N, C-alpha and C positions, 0 to 999 in steps of 0.2 A: 504494498500498500504507500503510495506516495502522498504527503500531505497537502500538497497542491498539486491538482489536477484539471484549474477552468475553473471558470464561474460557478455558483453554486457550492453544493458540500463542501464542507472541508474536510482533508483524509480523516480525522479523529472521530469528526459527526459518523462517516461512514465504517469507520471500524466499530465506533458502540452499536450501530446499526447492524453490522453485519455479526460480532459476538453473541447480542443480545438473542439471536435467534438458538433456539435447541437443535445441539448438533452442529451448530455453523462452523466453518474450518477456522485454524487460527490465522492471528493478522501478525505481520513482521511488516514494519516499517522501515522503508527503504528511501531516505529523502538528502537532500543536501541540508537541511535544516538543524543545528543541532543547539537550539535555544532551550532554557527553561522552562520556556511556555508550552514551547512545541513538545518535547517532552513528555513533561506531566500530563499534557492533554490526551496523548495518544497512550503512554503507560494509563493513565485513569479510564479512557475508552475501552481496554481490555485487549491493547498492543500486547502480544506476549515477547515482543522482540524490538527493536529500534537499531538500524544501521545506518550509516553515512553510506551515498553513494560514491565515495573514495575508496571504499572498502576494496580490498584484494576478493578476485574471485573465489579462493579457496575459503576466504572468513565467510564469504556471501553462503558458498554451497553449505559451510556447519551449520551457519543460524539458520540456512532452512530444513535443516536435517533435525535438527535441537526442536524450534517452532514443532515443528510437524511431531514429536514426540511429546509436544506439551510442556517443555523445559521453556526458561526464559532465556534470550540469546540479546546481548547488550554489545555496542561497539566501546570498545575502553574506552575512549572519550567521553560518551555516553554515562557509561557505571560510574568513572568519574565525579562528573559533574553531580549525579544522582549522589554519590558517596558524601560528596562536601556538602550538600544542602542536609545531609543526615547528619551531619558532625558539628554544623551550625546553625541547628534549627532556628534559634532567635533571628540571624540574620536572615537566612533564605526568606524570598516570597514568598507568599501563601499563592496558590493556582488563581484564586480570584483578585489577590492584589496583581499579579502579572496580567492579568486580562483587564482590569482597569489600566494597568501602565502601560500596553499594546494601545489602549484604544487612545489615550494620549497622546499616543506616538504617534497615532493616525490624526491628529488634529482634533478631536471631539472633545467637546466642553463636557462638563459635570452634567449638564442638565442631557446632553445627547447619551453619554455612557450609562446615567439612570434609565434612560430608556431602551438602550440597547440592551442591559443586562436584567432589567428588571428591578432596581434598586431605586433605594429613595436616593436622592442629592445627597443624603447627610451621610447617610453609607458611605457613597464613591468619597466623599470627602474625607472620612474617616480612613477609607483605607489608603486616601494618597497621603495622611498623616503617618499613616505604618511605613509606606514606600520611603515617604522621605525620611523617617528616623532611621532605616533599617539602611538605607542607601548614602545617607551621613550627607544630605541635600536638603536644599529650600526652596526650591522651585520644579514647577512642571518641566521646565527645557533641562534642568542639570538633572532631574531625575531620569528623564527620557535619553539624554547622552549617556551619562553614568550606566543603565539597561542594556544598553546599546553596547558600548565598549567591554560589560563583562559578559555579553551574549544570553542576557534573560529574556529578551524581546528583538523581536525581528524588528528592520527598519525599511 
């Protein structure tokens, strides 16, 4: 499964639909996106593996066999990012914080974000306060720049 395959449904949404079906196939993500937001969305949607497209052919073949056997297959860089999140949970942005920040990066206002995510504007502001604190920044622009540089969100 790729995460971006044209207009419409995102790869993590397709993954959730596929894995929700009784007896559905295992989903292995193969993508160029290695941000925390993308990784978390895919794993939470039910992907049993996450590889980057620059993976060597033998690693890809091994991951397909591993996924088919019902086990997890993660690219080393992806596993490292997840381990870092686990080691410093107080500093890691939650999935919702990443979603809010991604939308900020796309230029949406708090009001627009609240409509897209079905949240109150107060909740959006609360998420942004937490994001600013965790990233050590004091503005939306700095938060997006820092998160992009750390590969937390896509730009």
